[in-house]
C-alpha positions, 0 to 999 in steps of 0.5 A: 599519611603518617600513623602512630604505633600501637603496642600491647603486650600479652602472654597467653596462647588461645585455642581456636574456639568459638566464644560468646559475645562479651558485654560491659554491663554492671560488674561483669568481667569483660576483656579490657582494652590496653591500646586504641587507635581511632581512624575517624569518628566511627572506625578504630582498632584496639587490642585487649590486655593479656593475662595468664591465667585469666579471670572468667570471661576475659579474652586476652590478646585479641585484635578488635575493630569497630565501625560504630565509634567503640560501642561494638567491637568485632574480634578479628584476631588472626590465627598462626600457621598451626591454626591457633589464636595466639596473643597479639603483642603488636598492632599497627593500623595504617588506615581503616582497612590495612593493619599489621599484627605481631603474635607470639608463636611458640615453637617449643617449650624453650623457643618462640618467635614473632609471626607478622600478619597483614590485612588489607580488608579490615581484618576479614582475612589475614596473610602471614608475611616473610619478615624478621619480627619487630620491636618497633615499626614505622610507615610513611604510607600503606607501602613504605615502612621500616622496622627494628628487629632485636637480634639479641639483648644483654646487660646494657646493650641490644643488637638490632637490625633495621629493615625496610619495606616498599610493598606494605610489609609483605617483604622486608630488606635489611638496610643496616645493623648495629653489629656493623660498626659503620652504621653509627649505632652504638649504646643500644638499649631501652629503645622506644621506637623508630619513626620516619619523616620521609623516605630518607630521614628517620629517628630512633628513640629510647631511654637514656642510660647512663644519666645525663644522656639522651637516647636519640639517633637520626638517619638521613639516608633511609636507615643505612647510617645513623648519628647521635643527635642531642636535644636542648635541655629545658631549664627545669633540669638539675643533675642528675637525670634520665631521659625517656624519649618517646617516638615522635608524632610526625604530621608532615615531612617537616613537622613533628612533635617529640615527647621527653620525660625527665626523671631523677637518675637511678644512679644518683642518691634520691635523698640528696637534694642537690641531685634530685630532679623533679619529673619534667615532661616536655614536648619538642617541636621540629619544623625542619624534618628533625634537624632542629628541635625546640622545647616548649613549656613543661607540663605541670606533672605531679610526682607520686613515688609510692603509686606512680601512674601512667601519663599518656598523651596525644597530639592530633596536629602541631597545635592541639594536644593532651596529656594526663598527670595523676587524675588531671588532664591538660590540653594545649592549643598552641603546640605546647607553649601553654597548658590548660587544666581541662578535667580532673576526677578520681575516675580519670586517674586510672586512664592509661591511653588517650586517642583523639581524632579532633579538637572535640572528640576523643577516647580514654582507656581506663585500666589499673590492674584488671587481673589483680585484686579483683577485676571489678574495681577497674570499671569502666574500661572506656571513656569518651569526650565530645568537648575536648576532654572537659567532660567524659562519659562511660562508653559501654561496649561489647565484643563479638566474633 
């Protein structure tokens, strides 16, 4: 089973204290979600947003789990080696019971690290694993996975190590590093993720800088060596552009979908009409394990330079996917060859995350700025659809320990 990566950033350290249930009622301040991964119609995992300081009743950086479709969430946040609950920065759920969580651990006023915890019983118990920490992680199944560990970063470059696990993340072995010139990894900066199709073939994606360059590396030997790979350019592009490549969604050892966002290069003159590329979001499809990629029809995304909004997307299989632009939701049922507008509303404009489990059932996380300018303007935080995204209803939820 291939599963998607869920990432959330937080900044506050919490003490291990008992907290009352928080419920979404009226204008109460509650903990907003920043990421959501539903395994099926009932079971899912989520992470709450981080803040420092936090408004009253806001609980930041928590790992949550639901068994009733998202109306009731249990706080299952692990504690670190000192017994403190700290803000979770990464969550990766493999199935209804198994997940890994990465947390900031402050060693001193000037030093911190990432501590990784693993649960195999739905968050009832967590065990710290011996690991280097991660900035991106990918699992083929509950046992075999890879991660990227950032060693050090500086202007225009990042040094990283690539690790592999064969026991579900309990132990990790380094397989390559870009500090080794024989690895083939160069120009590493702005990585967005690592993803594997099978035990040998994987990709590293990122933000292409300088302009007119795609950030994509492929391995055919389990991560030991890497080569730069190029994607065919959609016809809408004009010089000069920058490419943001998302980690692909992998469905089988051969089939996957990769999203690319093309925008005007920051190094070009934004006032020069000949150098201005309008935003282009396009999904690439592979049927041969990433050897070749074909672009599909570009999504009709809007451009808002003054108040740009996130454009979350998701696919449940090689045919059915959704992507949001401004306050409009588009859907495809043929792998991106055609896109249909299925919903548009002012409320949907603040959606930052989409999670579908079927052609009909899906959730949307809505969150503008939960801590700035008054948290009340961000309600509701969670929406649900039962008709493929055409209509959405507010999903009131509570968080309990």
